[in-house]
N, CA, C and O of each residue as an XYZ file, in Angstrom:
688
protein
N       0.848     -1.193      0.000
C       0.000      0.000      0.000
C       0.882      1.241      0.000
O       1.899      1.294      0.692
N       0.479      2.241     -0.788
C       1.170      3.532     -0.806
C       0.187      4.596     -0.342
O      -1.026      4.407     -0.435
N       0.701      5.702      0.154
C      -0.177      6.770      0.664
C      -0.984      7.439     -0.432
O      -2.075      7.947     -0.172
N      -0.458      7.448     -1.674
C      -1.124      8.196     -2.739
C      -2.048      7.332     -3.603
O      -2.818      7.871     -4.397
N      -1.987      6.019     -3.465
C      -2.838      5.144     -4.270
C      -3.005      3.798     -3.578
O      -2.161      3.372     -2.789
N      -4.097      3.152     -3.889
C      -4.424      1.822     -3.379
C      -4.276      1.766     -1.855
O      -3.656      0.867     -1.287
N      -4.879      2.775     -1.232
C      -4.871      2.771      0.234
C      -5.766      1.639      0.731
O      -6.746      1.281      0.077
N      -5.435      1.095      1.857
C      -6.200      0.002      2.435
C      -7.654      0.427      2.595
O      -7.949      1.445      3.223
N      -8.556     -0.361      2.023
C      -9.981     -0.075      2.117
C     -10.500      0.886      1.063
O     -11.703      1.146      1.018
N      -9.631      1.424      0.210
C     -10.099      2.387     -0.801
C     -10.752      1.646     -1.969
O     -10.537      0.450     -2.163
N     -11.534      2.366     -2.723
C     -12.176      1.820     -3.924
C     -11.393      2.248     -5.165
O     -11.973      2.385     -6.242
N     -10.121      2.454     -5.032
C      -9.240      2.941     -6.090
C      -9.153      1.909     -7.199
O      -8.702      0.788     -6.965
N      -9.583      2.274     -8.416
C      -9.555      1.308     -9.511
C      -8.136      0.970     -9.946
O      -7.936      0.006    -10.684
N      -7.156      1.735     -9.510
C      -5.769      1.441     -9.848
C      -5.341      0.063     -9.384
O      -4.403     -0.516     -9.932
N      -6.012     -0.458     -8.391
C      -5.652     -1.784     -7.895
C      -6.170     -2.886     -8.816
O      -5.758     -4.038     -8.679
N      -7.052     -2.562     -9.739
C      -7.667     -3.572    -10.590
C      -7.396     -3.351    -12.082
O      -7.944     -4.064    -12.923
N      -6.553     -2.368    -12.412
C      -6.296     -2.089    -13.825
C      -4.835     -2.324    -14.165
O      -3.972     -2.376    -13.289
N      -4.582     -2.465    -15.448
C      -3.234     -2.652    -15.941
C      -2.358     -1.441    -15.620
O      -1.172     -1.588    -15.323
N      -2.952     -0.232    -15.681
C      -2.166      0.981    -15.513
C      -1.767      1.250    -14.068
O      -0.690      1.792    -13.821
N      -2.597      0.888    -13.125
C      -2.287      1.228    -11.744
C      -2.163      2.738    -11.609
O      -3.059      3.466    -12.038
N      -1.087      3.220    -11.030
C      -0.911      4.664    -10.880
C      -0.089      5.260    -12.025
O       0.150      6.468    -12.045
N       0.338      4.448    -12.957
C       1.144      4.909    -14.090
C       0.444      4.504    -15.393
O       0.031      3.355    -15.549
N       0.318      5.435    -16.305
C      -0.316      5.069    -17.578
C       0.490      3.995    -18.298
O       1.721      3.997    -18.271
N      -0.221      3.088    -18.935
C       0.443      2.006    -19.660
C       0.521      2.326    -21.146
O       0.612      1.415    -21.969
N       0.485      3.592    -21.495
C       0.524      3.983    -22.904
C       1.786      3.468    -23.588
O       1.771      3.214    -24.793
N       2.855      3.312    -22.855
C       4.088      2.807    -23.460
C       3.876      1.413    -24.038
O       4.563      1.024    -24.983
N       2.936      0.663    -23.483
C       2.650     -0.661    -24.027
C       2.079     -0.558    -25.439
O       2.351     -1.411    -26.284
N       1.284      0.490    -25.697
C       0.739      0.681    -27.037
C       1.855      0.978    -28.032
O       1.869      0.438    -29.138
N       2.781      1.827    -27.639
C       3.911      2.156    -28.500
C       4.747      0.901    -28.752
O       5.129      0.618    -29.888
N       5.023      0.163    -27.700
C       5.803     -1.068    -27.807
C       5.129     -2.059    -28.766
O       5.776     -2.635    -29.641
N       3.825     -2.244    -28.585
C       3.090     -3.174    -29.445
C       3.086     -2.690    -30.897
O       3.297     -3.478    -31.819
N       2.845     -1.386    -31.096
C       2.809     -0.847    -32.460
C       4.160     -0.997    -33.144
O       4.225     -1.318    -34.331
N       5.224     -0.768    -32.410
C       6.556     -0.926    -32.996
C       6.788     -2.373    -33.433
O       7.416     -2.625    -34.462
N       6.288     -3.300    -32.659
C       6.466     -4.707    -33.019
C       5.561     -5.125    -34.176
O       5.937     -5.976    -34.982
N       4.390     -4.541    -34.259
C       3.456     -4.904    -35.327
C       3.832     -4.205    -36.630
O       3.909     -4.840    -37.682
N       4.067     -2.886    -36.555
C       4.321     -2.103    -37.771
C       5.797     -2.006    -38.124
O       6.157     -1.850    -39.290
N       6.622     -2.098    -37.140
C       8.072     -1.987    -37.305
C       8.463     -0.599    -37.812
O       7.621      0.262    -38.068
N       9.735     -0.428    -37.940
C      10.269      0.862    -38.374
C       9.768      1.235    -39.770
O       9.455      2.396    -40.033
N       9.695      0.254    -40.653
C       9.254      0.506    -42.020
C       7.802      0.994    -42.057
O       7.457      1.843    -42.879
N       6.968      0.474    -41.192
C       5.571      0.903    -41.136
C       5.446      2.349    -40.700
O       4.688      3.122    -41.286
N       6.196      2.710    -39.668
C       6.178      4.106    -39.215
C       6.774      5.023    -40.279
O       6.278      6.128    -40.499
N       7.826      4.570    -40.932
C       8.435      5.376    -41.991
C       7.425      5.634    -43.110
O       7.339      6.748    -43.627
N       6.671      4.620    -43.478
C       5.651      4.762    -44.507
C       4.595      5.786    -44.082
O       4.229      6.661    -44.867
N       4.106      5.681    -42.847
C       3.093      6.614    -42.361
C       3.614      8.055    -42.352
O       2.908      8.979    -42.757
N       4.834      8.235    -41.895
C       5.426      9.578    -41.856
C       5.588     10.126    -43.271
O       5.254     11.283    -43.530
N       6.094      9.310    -44.180
C       6.271      9.753    -45.567
C       4.939     10.107    -46.224
O       4.852     11.084    -46.969
N       3.906      9.320    -45.952
C       2.589      9.616    -46.509
C       2.063     10.950    -45.989
O       1.472     11.720    -46.746
N       2.273     11.229    -44.700
C       1.850     12.507    -44.119
C       2.581     13.679    -44.750
O       1.975     14.710    -45.040
N       3.872     13.525    -44.961
C       4.676     14.586    -45.587
C       4.207     14.804    -47.031
O       4.059     15.945    -47.469
N       3.975     13.721    -47.764
C       3.501     13.834    -49.148
C       2.128     14.508    -49.212
O       1.886     15.347    -50.079
N       1.235     14.142    -48.298
C      -0.099     14.750    -48.270
C      -0.010     16.244    -47.971
O      -0.714     17.046    -48.585
N       0.842     16.612    -47.044
C       0.997     18.032    -46.706
C       1.550     18.807    -47.892
O       1.123     19.932    -48.152
N       2.494     18.216    -48.610
C       3.047     18.883    -49.792
C       1.974     19.037    -50.869
O       1.870     20.087    -51.502
N       1.190     18.000    -51.069
C       0.102     18.050    -52.053
C      -0.913     19.128    -51.668
O      -1.380     19.879    -52.524
N      -1.251     19.202    -50.384
C      -2.211     20.202    -49.904
C      -1.642     21.614    -50.101
O      -2.362     22.523    -50.514
N      -0.367     21.788    -49.808
C       0.279     23.098    -50.005
C       0.212     23.502    -51.470
O      -0.040     24.667    -51.776
N       0.430     22.573    -52.371
C       0.348     22.866    -53.805
C      -1.065     23.264    -54.208
O      -1.252     24.159    -55.034
N      -2.065     22.596    -53.622
C      -3.456     22.939    -53.914
C      -3.773     24.350    -53.419
O      -4.446     25.119    -54.106
N      -3.291     24.681    -52.237
C      -3.521     26.006    -51.662
C      -2.835     27.071    -52.515
O      -3.427     28.107    -52.815
N      -1.597     26.815    -52.900
C      -0.862     27.758    -53.756
C      -1.573     27.985    -55.087
O      -1.548     29.095    -55.620
N      -2.198     26.957    -55.621
C      -2.860     27.063    -56.928
C      -4.205     27.782    -56.840
O      -4.734     28.222    -57.860
N      -4.760     27.905    -55.650
C      -6.063     28.545    -55.465
C      -5.869     30.044    -55.229
O      -5.154     30.439    -54.308
N      -6.494     30.869    -56.048
C      -6.345     32.319    -55.914
C      -6.888     32.851    -54.598
O      -6.399     33.859    -54.087
N      -7.878     32.194    -54.055
C      -8.534     32.719    -52.857
C      -8.018     32.096    -51.551
O      -8.653     32.238    -50.506
N      -6.890     31.421    -51.607
C      -6.234     30.915    -50.400
C      -4.795     31.384    -50.388
O      -4.186     31.590    -51.438
N      -4.261     31.549    -49.201
C      -2.879     31.994    -49.033
C      -2.140     30.994    -48.148
O      -2.515     30.781    -46.995
N      -1.107     30.391    -48.683
C      -0.259     29.504    -47.893
C       0.610     30.384    -47.007
O       1.349     31.230    -47.511
N       0.532     30.200    -45.716
C       1.297     31.032    -44.780
C       2.622     30.359    -44.452
O       3.681     30.973    -44.585
N       2.570     29.114    -44.028
C       3.816     28.380    -43.782
C       3.776     27.071    -44.560
O       2.872     26.252    -44.394
N       4.768     26.899    -45.403
C       4.880     25.668    -46.177
C       5.230     24.525    -45.238
O       5.852     24.739    -44.198
N       4.831     23.310    -45.603
C       5.121     22.187    -44.711
C       6.606     21.840    -44.676
O       7.263     21.748    -45.713
N       7.112     21.654    -43.485
C       8.452     21.091    -43.325
C       8.327     19.592    -43.119
O       9.164     18.818    -43.584
N       7.305     19.198    -42.436
C       6.977     17.779    -42.288
C       5.536     17.604    -42.768
O       5.275     17.662    -43.970
N       4.606     17.393    -41.848
C       3.220     17.171    -42.256
C       2.268     18.246    -41.729
O       1.061     18.015    -41.656
N       2.793     19.411    -41.363
C       1.989     20.501    -40.819
C       2.177     21.737    -41.684
O       3.294     22.067    -42.081
N       1.067     22.418    -41.973
C       1.140     23.672    -42.708
C       0.056     24.615    -42.198
O      -0.896     24.191    -41.543
N       0.217     25.903    -42.509
C      -0.800     26.885    -42.148
C      -1.187     27.676    -43.388
O      -0.379     27.875    -44.296
N      -2.432     28.120    -43.409
C      -2.970     28.848    -44.551
C      -4.231     29.576    -44.126
O      -4.698     29.422    -42.997
N      -4.785     30.375    -45.040
C      -6.051     31.035    -44.759
C      -6.785     31.346    -46.056
O      -6.188     31.432    -47.129
N      -8.088     31.512    -45.925
C      -8.939     31.919    -47.037
C      -8.855     33.436    -47.128
O      -8.963     34.131    -46.118
N      -8.659     33.960    -48.367
C      -8.527     35.405    -48.563
C      -9.408     35.840    -49.739
O      -9.070     35.581    -50.894
N     -10.543     36.504    -49.447
C     -11.378     37.028    -50.530
C     -10.615     38.063    -51.365
O      -9.650     38.670    -50.899
N     -11.068     38.249    -52.600
C     -10.354     39.111    -53.546
C     -10.104     40.522    -53.015
O      -8.992     41.033    -53.141
N     -11.109     41.156    -52.427
C     -10.926     42.535    -51.959
C      -9.861     42.629    -50.860
O      -9.159     43.635    -50.762
N      -9.744     41.603    -50.050
C      -8.723     41.617    -48.996
C      -7.354     41.254    -49.563
O      -6.335     41.687    -49.025
N      -7.309     40.468    -50.637
C      -6.037     40.178    -51.310
C      -5.403     41.470    -51.805
O      -4.202     41.689    -51.652
N      -6.227     42.314    -52.398
C      -5.737     43.597    -52.896
C      -5.201     44.448    -51.751
O      -4.156     45.085    -51.886
N      -5.906     44.461    -50.637
C      -5.477     45.249    -49.474
C      -4.161     44.722    -48.903
O      -3.310     45.501    -48.474
N      -3.998     43.402    -48.898
C      -2.760     42.820    -48.375
C      -1.552     43.184    -49.230
O      -0.434     43.274    -48.722
N      -1.772     43.392    -50.510
C      -0.678     43.735    -51.417
C      -0.396     45.236    -51.447
O       0.535     45.690    -52.112
N      -1.199     45.989    -50.729
C      -1.059     47.434    -50.704
C       0.194     47.863    -49.933
O       0.658     47.155    -49.040
N       0.732     49.028    -50.290
C       1.847     49.614    -49.535
C       1.355     50.367    -48.315
O       2.155     50.814    -47.494
N       0.060     50.507    -48.192
C      -0.552     51.229    -47.075
C      -0.618     50.296    -45.855
O      -1.415     49.358    -45.825
N       0.230     50.565    -44.853
C       0.296     49.704    -43.664
C      -1.036     49.604    -42.937
O      -1.407     48.530    -42.462
N      -1.751     50.709    -42.847
C      -3.047     50.723    -42.158
C      -4.051     49.828    -42.884
O      -4.787     49.076    -42.246
N      -4.081     49.905    -44.194
C      -4.982     49.075    -45.005
C      -4.619     47.595    -44.847
O      -5.503     46.742    -44.767
N      -3.333     47.295    -44.802
C      -2.871     45.919    -44.628
C      -3.252     45.391    -43.241
O      -3.710     44.256    -43.113
N      -3.063     46.214    -42.206
C      -3.447     45.800    -40.836
C      -4.945     45.527    -40.748
O      -5.381     44.546    -40.146
N      -5.736     46.435    -41.374
C      -7.188     46.264    -41.355
C      -7.585     44.966    -42.059
O      -8.449     44.234    -41.576
N      -6.955     44.682    -43.198
C      -7.251     43.445    -43.929
C      -6.911     42.222    -43.082
O      -7.685     41.265    -43.037
N      -5.768     42.246    -42.417
C      -5.385     41.111    -41.569
C      -6.348     40.940    -40.400
O      -6.642     39.812    -40.004
N      -6.842     42.046    -39.843
C      -7.825     41.968    -38.757
C      -9.115     41.319    -39.257
O      -9.682     40.462    -38.579
N      -9.573     41.720    -40.425
C     -10.783     41.123    -41.000
C     -10.572     39.638    -41.288
O     -11.463     38.819    -41.063
N      -9.388     39.304    -41.787
C      -9.081     37.900    -42.069
C      -9.001     37.075    -40.793
O      -9.398     35.910    -40.785
N      -8.494     37.662    -39.719
C      -8.461     36.951    -38.436
C      -9.880     36.542    -38.029
O     -10.127     35.396    -37.654
N     -10.794     37.491    -38.111
C     -12.185     37.226    -37.722
C     -12.833     36.219    -38.670
O     -13.570     35.333    -38.236
N     -12.557     36.359    -39.952
C     -13.124     35.438    -40.936
C     -12.590     34.021    -40.733
O     -13.354     33.056    -40.781
N     -11.298     33.895    -40.508
C     -10.688     32.577    -40.288
C     -11.304     31.905    -39.066
O     -11.617     30.715    -39.097
N     -11.474     32.663    -38.000
C     -12.080     32.098    -36.794
C     -13.504     31.632    -37.070
O     -13.895     30.549    -36.635
N     -14.283     32.437    -37.789
C     -15.665     32.058    -38.100
C     -15.729     30.832    -38.999
O     -16.513     29.916    -38.751
N     -14.911     30.812    -40.038
C     -14.908     29.656    -40.948
C     -14.564     28.388    -40.174
O     -15.227     27.362    -40.328
N     -13.536     28.460    -39.349
C     -13.105     27.272    -38.609
C     -14.204     26.792    -37.663
O     -14.443     25.591    -37.539
N     -14.869     27.734    -36.997
C     -15.935     27.370    -36.062
C     -17.103     26.712    -36.802
O     -17.594     25.669    -36.372
N     -17.550     27.312    -37.907
C     -18.656     26.741    -38.672
C     -18.278     25.395    -39.274
O     -19.098     24.478    -39.301
N     -17.055     25.266    -39.752
C     -16.615     24.004    -40.339
C     -16.609     22.896    -39.281
O     -17.052     21.777    -39.536
N     -16.105     23.223    -38.105
C     -16.078     22.240    -37.024
C     -17.497     21.818    -36.648
O     -17.771     20.632    -36.462
N     -18.402     22.804    -36.537
C     -19.782     22.501    -36.153
C     -20.509     21.679    -37.202
O     -21.355     20.852    -36.863
N     -20.189     21.897    -38.483
C     -20.829     21.126    -39.550
C     -20.415     19.665    -39.493
O     -21.186     18.787    -39.881
N     -19.209     19.395    -39.014
C     -18.763     18.027    -38.792
C     -18.330     17.256    -40.024
O     -18.121     16.046    -39.937
N     -18.188     17.912    -41.172
C     -17.748     17.217    -42.384
C     -16.231     17.092    -42.452
O     -15.703     16.098    -42.951
N     -15.543     18.098    -41.951
C     -14.082     18.107    -41.953
C     -13.613     19.006    -40.814
O     -14.410     19.700    -40.183
N     -12.319     18.982    -40.566
C     -11.803     19.784    -39.458
C     -10.344     20.136    -39.688
O      -9.530     19.287    -40.051
N     -10.035     21.391    -39.473
C      -8.660     21.845    -39.311
C      -8.684     22.752    -38.092
O      -9.695     23.396    -37.811
N      -7.590     22.804    -37.379
C      -7.537     23.680    -36.215
C      -7.139     25.074    -36.678
O      -6.925     25.299    -37.869
N      -7.042     25.993    -35.754
C      -6.562     27.333    -36.095
C      -5.589     27.780    -35.028
O      -5.623     27.313    -33.890
N      -4.731     28.685    -35.416
C      -3.731     29.217    -34.504
C      -3.335     30.600    -34.991
O      -3.943     31.137    -35.917
N      -2.333     31.165    -34.377
C      -1.783     32.451    -34.795
C      -0.296     32.234    -35.067
O       0.386     31.517    -34.335
N       0.189     32.868    -36.134
C       1.613     32.810    -36.460
C       2.101     34.197    -36.845
O       1.344     35.028    -37.348
N       3.367     34.422    -36.601
C       4.024     35.661    -36.981
C       4.487     35.522    -38.431
O       5.191     34.574    -38.777
N       4.085     36.479    -39.278
C       4.327     36.355    -40.718
C       5.301     37.434    -41.199
O       4.982     38.622    -41.155
N       6.482     37.025    -41.656
C       7.489     37.995    -42.110
C       6.987     38.963    -43.177
O       7.307     40.151    -43.128
N       6.197     38.468    -44.151
C       5.760     39.359    -45.245
C       4.784     40.432    -44.782
O       4.500     41.367    -45.530
N       4.265     40.315    -43.558
C       3.386     41.336    -42.978
C       4.056     41.987    -41.775
O       3.413     42.248    -40.758
N       5.344     42.244    -41.903
C       6.143     42.857    -40.825
C       6.022     42.083    -39.520
O       5.952     42.670    -38.441
N       6.000     40.775    -39.631
C       5.936     39.869    -38.489
C       4.671     40.043    -37.646
O       4.657     39.750    -36.450
N       3.621     40.520    -38.291
C       2.333     40.613    -37.597
C       1.847     39.201    -37.269
O       2.082     38.262    -38.029
N       1.183     39.068    -36.158
C       0.589     37.798    -35.762
C      -0.784     37.696    -36.424
O      -1.658     38.529    -36.182
N      -0.970     36.677    -37.255
C      -2.236     36.531    -37.974
C      -2.880     35.186    -37.669
O      -2.201     34.202    -37.374
N      -4.207     35.168    -37.746
C      -4.960     33.942    -37.531
C      -4.942     33.087    -38.785
O      -5.148     33.590    -39.889
N      -4.698     31.804    -38.617
C      -4.567     30.885    -39.752
C      -5.194     29.535    -39.427
O      -5.395     29.177    -38.267
N      -5.495     28.801    -40.494
C      -5.862     27.398    -40.340
C      -4.570     26.610    -40.184
O      -3.567     26.914    -40.829
N      -4.601     25.609    -39.334
C      -3.431     24.751    -39.112
C      -3.842     23.322    -39.441
O      -4.665     22.726    -38.746
N      -3.266     22.783    -40.500
C      -3.603     21.430    -40.933
C      -2.452     20.484    -40.637
O      -1.296     20.763    -40.957
N      -2.792     19.363    -40.021
C      -1.817     18.305    -39.750
C      -2.271     17.092    -40.538
O      -3.344     16.545    -40.285
N      -1.462     16.675    -41.483
C      -1.829     15.570    -42.358
C      -1.166     14.305    -41.840
O       0.018     14.065    -42.079
N      -1.949     13.494    -41.121
C      -1.399     12.286    -40.519
C      -2.185     11.038    -40.878
O      -1.715      9.923    -40.650
N      -3.359     11.208    -41.430
C      -4.188     10.060    -41.772
C      -3.762      9.536    -43.142
O      -3.870     10.260    -44.131
N      -3.282      8.300    -43.222
C      -2.818      7.767    -44.510
C      -3.943      7.599    -45.528
O      -3.669      7.394    -46.710
N      -5.193      7.680    -45.101
C      -6.323      7.538    -46.018
C      -6.761      8.866    -46.627
O      -7.664      8.893    -47.463
N      -6.132      9.969    -46.216
C      -6.470     11.277    -46.771
C      -5.943     11.366    -48.196
O      -4.745     11.228    -48.443
N      -6.871     11.603    -49.136
C      -6.462     11.696    -50.542
C      -6.720     13.110    -51.075
O      -7.204     13.978    -50.348
N      -6.393     13.327    -52.338
C      -6.546     14.648    -52.951
C      -8.001     15.103    -52.949
O      -8.271     16.293    -52.788
N      -8.932     14.187    -53.122
C     -10.354     14.554    -53.104
C     -10.768     15.077    -51.740
O     -11.512     16.054    -51.649
N     -10.297     14.442    -50.688
C     -10.625     14.896    -49.333
C     -10.040     16.282    -49.078
O     -10.697     17.135    -48.481
N      -8.814     16.506    -49.526
C      -8.176     17.811    -49.340
C      -8.926     18.886    -50.123
O      -9.141     19.988    -49.617
N      -9.321     18.573    -51.344
C     -10.078     19.532    -52.157
C     -11.424     19.847    -51.504
O     -11.894     20.983    -51.557
N     -12.038     18.839    -50.889
C     -13.326     19.052    -50.210
C     -13.170     19.992    -49.015
O     -14.051     20.811    -48.753
N     -12.063     19.879    -48.294
C     -11.811     20.782    -47.166
C     -11.736     22.223    -47.668
O     -12.369     23.117    -47.107
N     -10.965     22.438    -48.720
C     -10.830     23.788    -49.271
C     -12.162     24.303    -49.817
O     -12.504     25.470    -49.622
N     -12.902     23.451    -50.488
C     -14.185     23.884    -51.044
C     -15.161     24.263    -49.936
O     -15.888     25.250    -50.052
N     -15.176     23.484    -48.870
C     -16.053     23.814    -47.744
C     -15.641     25.151    -47.135
O     -16.501     25.970    -46.810
N     -14.356     25.380    -46.978
C     -13.885     26.649    -46.428
C     -14.197     27.807    -47.377
O     -14.566     28.894    -46.932
N     -14.053     27.578    -48.662
C     -14.369     28.602    -49.661
C     -15.846     28.993    -49.566
O     -16.181     30.177    -49.520
N     -16.726     27.987    -49.537
C     -18.165     28.254    -49.455
C     -18.519     29.002    -48.176
O     -19.318     29.939    -48.199
N     -17.927     28.591    -47.069
C     -18.179     29.294    -45.808
C     -17.652     30.726    -45.877
O     -18.322     31.659    -45.435
N     -16.461     30.897    -46.429
C     -15.882     32.231    -46.540
C     -16.733     33.156    -47.387
O     -16.929     34.319    -47.034
N     -17.238     32.651    -48.497
C     -18.082     33.465    -49.371
C     -19.387     33.829    -48.682
O     -19.912     34.927    -48.871
N     -19.902     32.919    -47.895
C     -21.153     33.185    -47.183
C     -20.940     34.150    -46.018
O     -21.790     34.998    -45.747
N     -19.795     34.018    -45.325
C     -19.581     34.814    -44.110
C     -18.977     36.199    -44.358
O     -19.209     37.119    -43.574
N     -18.220     36.354    -45.419
C     -17.529     37.633    -45.651
C     -18.446     38.613    -46.373
O     -19.000     38.306    -47.429
N     -18.591     39.768    -45.798
C     -19.480     40.799    -46.354
C     -18.679     42.030    -46.748
O     -19.032     43.140    -46.349
N     -17.611     41.866    -47.519
C     -16.724     42.965    -47.851
C     -17.000     43.639    -49.143
O     -16.299     44.583    -49.508
């Protein structure tokens, strides 16, 4: 008996589970390594990197999306940018650029919230400092491509859903 767990007479489930007072998550890693081996993990990692690169290319090819950070591994950031705000972002007027980024922050948050609530797809959102905007912190979608079943059609559907939401939500 220890003072912090499995005290005499306690109903502590730690006395009846595999984990006890320590999580047994390492057993899952151990088992996965034995089942999938190094080659299996390498394949999964490579597929995630390839998917992220493919998604970045799709974003770059879309006029109404802006790739913010290209993937180094399987993570990238981007945002939906309506035409009128694209023009403002390219302006030499710092005030106009700040205003556009503020509007995009609000739009990105709304799109992400509606997309999550719809339940068809999901990307998270975060803020990043962007050199091309004088290191301003801007709101972006953050996509992590880790599911080996994610294909180009699924990625295109995510962008299309965000595009439709952006067009519906932006009143510029």
